[in-house]
N, C-alpha and C positions, 0 to 999 in steps of 0.2 A: 182465565181460570176463575172459578167461583167455589163457594162452599159446597155446592152439590157434587163437586168432583172429589171432595175429601171425605174420609171416614171421620167419625166422631173423635177417635183418638188422635188423628192427624190434626184436626181443628183445635183440639185441646192443647196439643204439643205446640202448635204455632202460637196460640195465645200465650202459653207459658214462656216461650222463647221471646215473644214481644215484651213481656214484663222484664226479663233479664236485659234485653236491649235498652229499655227505658231506664232501668236502674243503673246499669253498668256502662252502657254505650255500645257503639258498633263493634267493639272488640269482645263483647260478651260471648264467651265460649264455655257454657256450662258442661260439666262432665255428665255422663249418662247415669252414673251411680246416684240413686235417689231422685232422679228427674221424673220418674213415674209418679212419685208422691207429689211432687210440685205440680205436675200436670193433671193429677187426679185420674190416672189411668193405671191399668195393671201392667206388670213387667212385660208380658208377652205382647200387649198392645203397644207398648213403647217401642219394642223391637220392630214391629210391623209399621208403626207410624214413621219411624226413622227411615226405614227402607223406602216407604212410599214417598215421603217428602224429598228424600235424597234423589230418587229416580225422577222426580218432577223438577229437580234443580232448585228447590225452595230452601234447602239447607245444605251446608257443607258438613262433612264428617271427618273426624280425625281418629284413626284407629289406635294410636299410641296411648291416648288418655283413657278411654275413648270420650270424645266430646263432640258437640254440634254447635253450629252457628247459622243464623239466618243469612241467606243471600239477599241481594237487592229485591229480587222477585218475591221471595218469601216474606220480606218485611212489608212490601206493598200489599200483598194478599192478607197478611195478618192484620194490618191496619184497616183494610176494607172489611174484613170479617168482624173487627171490633167496632164497626160503625163509623169509622173516620172517613172523611172525604180525602181522597188521595189524588 
């Protein structure tokens, strides 16, 4: 998978989640409330980005909080999109 398969909001959300991962670690599970501001996307775009990334297996989603977390595949793609060698 590459960045051409992702929408701009999906790419921004992945980049945002990578920052949480780097700051907090692999257990970083940010809540959805306010995440659209962190990712610099609109609320409706956040909902669609979460659905799209979840369907591709790039994030995990918890309904109770609600919150999200990168999967291994999502982490690798986010790092590639950020220009890192993976």
